[in-house]
N, C-alpha and C positions, 0 to 999 in steps of 0.2 A: 526581466520577469515579465510572467504572461499578463496579458490584460485581465481585467476582472469580468470576464465573460460570464462569470458564475452568477451575475445578477438575473440571468434568466432563471435562475432557480426560484426565485421569488414566485410562488404559485397562489393557485386559488386558495381561498379560506373554506373551510369545511365548518358546517355548523350542522345542529341538530335538527332534522326534518320534525322531530316531535314537538319542540319549541317552536319551530316557523310556522307550523300549519294550526297552532293551537287557536289563534285567533281569527283563522280564516271561516268566512261565512258561506264558504262554497259547499256544494254537495257532497256526499260520499266518494262518488267516482273521481270526481275534481282534485279534491285532497289526495286519494291514491295516486294521481297523476303527478302532483305537486311533489309527493314523496318520492315518487320514482324520478323526478327530475333531480332532487336531491341528490338521490344514490348515484346517478349518472355524472352529475358534475364531481361528487366525492370520487368516483373513479376515474374521473378525466375523460371520461366518452363524449367528447367535446361535440361530434356530429350529431348524435343520437339526442344529445341533451338540448341541443340548440332546436332541432326541428320541434322537439315536445315544448319547449318552453315558448317559442315562437305562436304555436298552437294555443299554448295557454295565455298568451299576453293578448291576443286578439279576443280572448273571452273576458279576461281580466284585466283589461289596459292599465289600471291603476293600482295593482297589487305589488306591493313593495318589495315582498318574497321572492315573487316571480321576476321583477325587476332586476333585483340584486344577483340572482343566478344567472340571468342572461347576459348581465353585465360581466360577469365573472367570465363566461363563456367568450365573450367579445375579447376581453382582455387577453385570455390565455391563446386565441386566434391573431393575437397582433392587432386588434381592431381598435386601438385605444380611445378615439373619438368617441366611436359608438358605445364602448364600455363606460367612458364618463357620463354620458348623456342618460344611460340607464341607472347609472348608479346614482346620479344626482336626483334624478326622477324617483328614485327609491326613497331616497331622503326625504324629499318632498311630500310622497305619500306616508312614509312611517319615520319621522325625525328621531324617534327614540331607538332606531334599529342599529345597535353596537355592530352587527354583522356587515350592514351597509358601508358603514364609518371605515370599517377594517378592510374590506374591499376595496374601496375607493383609496384608502392609504397606501396598500400594495400596488395600485396602479400608480399612484404618484411616485412611489419608489423605483419602479420601473423606469418612470420617464426623468427620475433624477430632480422631482420638483420639490421645492421647499414647503409646499402645503400638506406634505405626506405626515408630517410630524403631528400636526393639529388633529389630522384626522384618527390616526393610531391612538392620540391623547383621549378623543371622545369615545372611541370605541373601548378603552381601558375604563374610563369613567362611567359608562353605560354597563360593563361587565367586570367590574374590578377582581373578580375570583376566577378569571379566563386566562388559564396560563397561556393560550395561543395569542390572544390581544398582545400580552406583556411581551411576549416572544417577539411579535411583530413589531411593537414599539423600540424595542432594544435594537433589532435588526436595522429599522429606520436610522435609529440614533448612531450606530454604528457606520452604516453608509456615509453619513455626515462626519464621521472621524470624532463624534463624541463618544470617546471609548468608556470614560467613567461612568456616565449616564447610561450608556449601554449597560455596564455591568449591573448597576443597581436595578435595571427592569429585568433583565436575565435572571439576577439572584431571586426578585420577588416570583418569577415564574418557575425556577428550581424548588422554591418552598413549598409551590403548590403540586409540582409535579416531579420529586427529586429524583425518579429515574427514568426522566425523558432524555433519549439521546440526542434529539435535536437541540433542546435548550442546553445540554451539558457542551456539547460541541460548539454551539454559537458563544457560550460563555467561554470556553478556552479561547476561541479565537480573538473576542475583545479583549481577555487578559493578555495574550499575547501581544496584541496591539498597544496595549497600554505600559508594556515593558515588564510584566509580571510572568516570566516564564515557567515559575515552578509551578504557580496555581495553574497555568494553561495547560501543563503537562497533565496535573491532577484532574483537571475538568475534562479533559479529553480522554484520559483513562475512564472515566465515569462514563463517559459517550459513546463507548464501542469496545471493541477487542483491543488486544495489546498491538497487534499491528495498524489495525485503524487508528489508535492514538498516536504512535509513531508518523504514521503517513500525515495525519492532521498537523502535528507539530512540524512536521518538515514542510508542509505547505506554508504555514504560519511564517517561519524562517524564511522561505523564498520570496514571500510578501514584502519581508523586511530587506529583500536584497542579499540575505546570507545564503548563499548557495552552497557553499561547503557544509555549513551544518544539515541544510535542508539535504543534500544528497546522502550524507552518512545515515540520516533518519530513515529515509527511503530505502536505504540498502537494507537497513534492520527490519523494516517492515515486510520487504519481500521475502527476507529470510525466514520470516515468521508464517507468512500466509504468501507463498509464491504462486497461486492462482489468481490474486487481485490484480486486474486488469488497470484499476487507475493507478495503484502504486507503480507497477511497472512503466506506464507512460510518465509518470512524475521523475522515476529514475532516470530513464532514458533521456529525458529533457535536460534535466540537471547535469548530466554527465557530458552532454553536448554542448550545453552553455560553458562549462568548466573546461571543455577541451579535454575531457578524459574518454577513454576507450568505454564501450558499453560493457557494464559487467556482466559476466557469464550467468548471473542469476536472472537477468532481464533480457537476454540473447533471444531466447525462444521460449514461448509460454507452454508449460505442461499441459497435458490434457484438462479440460475443465470438469470439476467434480459434478457429483449429481446435484440438481437444483435445489437451492437454499429455501428455507421457508423464513429466512430471516426479513422481517418487516422493514427495515431501514438502514440500509448499509450507507455508512456514513460519506457524504461528500466532502470533497476538500475544499470547502467554503462554508461560511455563515449563510444560513437560509432562513427565510420567512416561510412560514407554515404553507403547506402545499397537500394535495389530498392523497396522494398516489403512495404514501410512504409510512405515515404514521396518522394513526387515529388522533385526533387533536385533543392538545397532549392530555 
């Protein structure tokens, strides 16, 4: 079975610049720059975001919002010690910042540190109606194999955003990990197209070591959507491990279709909230 490299998918938390700048005492131009920094982080433009945030930090060194955003950029660049320093400083400046707690929790998840759960629970306590925070808590619990507890948090998030592809997909993985395969299939179906659902269910079987069922589901998925590269790579991998010839459906990819406007192509892994695929939630 492939390693859980999907942990790298746990990305930066996005939060509303309108809320974050409401308490600032900065002048209008500075507020506009802070909003631009939020937008750059939300789009994953780490280079431009860091340059702007570093300038803002020199002007407002104790601003919790700026520290949180810069901490997220450090985290996404793999500079975990710098990220932790900024996020902890943000919590000193703004102890009631749910966003800073959530961002720190994601950092600790990436490092597989046990303190992650407490940070996510603090974010949920401060923002109980924020589905992103509930999703992040569910993801953190999932990583620690607390599958039933993860399902509980994902269910809360799903009640708030019942059509969220991310939450439904994550809930599907948690159900599969707990052994409820029928419900997992239903949740995956709510989280994407039929092909995406079969691909995700196949990956869940693969993670359980059942390559035979995974292979069958990947084959069904690629027949439904022949242009999905992730399905093709999953199918080729499963065939190789099982010692089977590469199916003709995966042998040569057909020409790519025109670019799609779909906002959140389902990854084959449960994920924490990140800025580039879905407006939170």
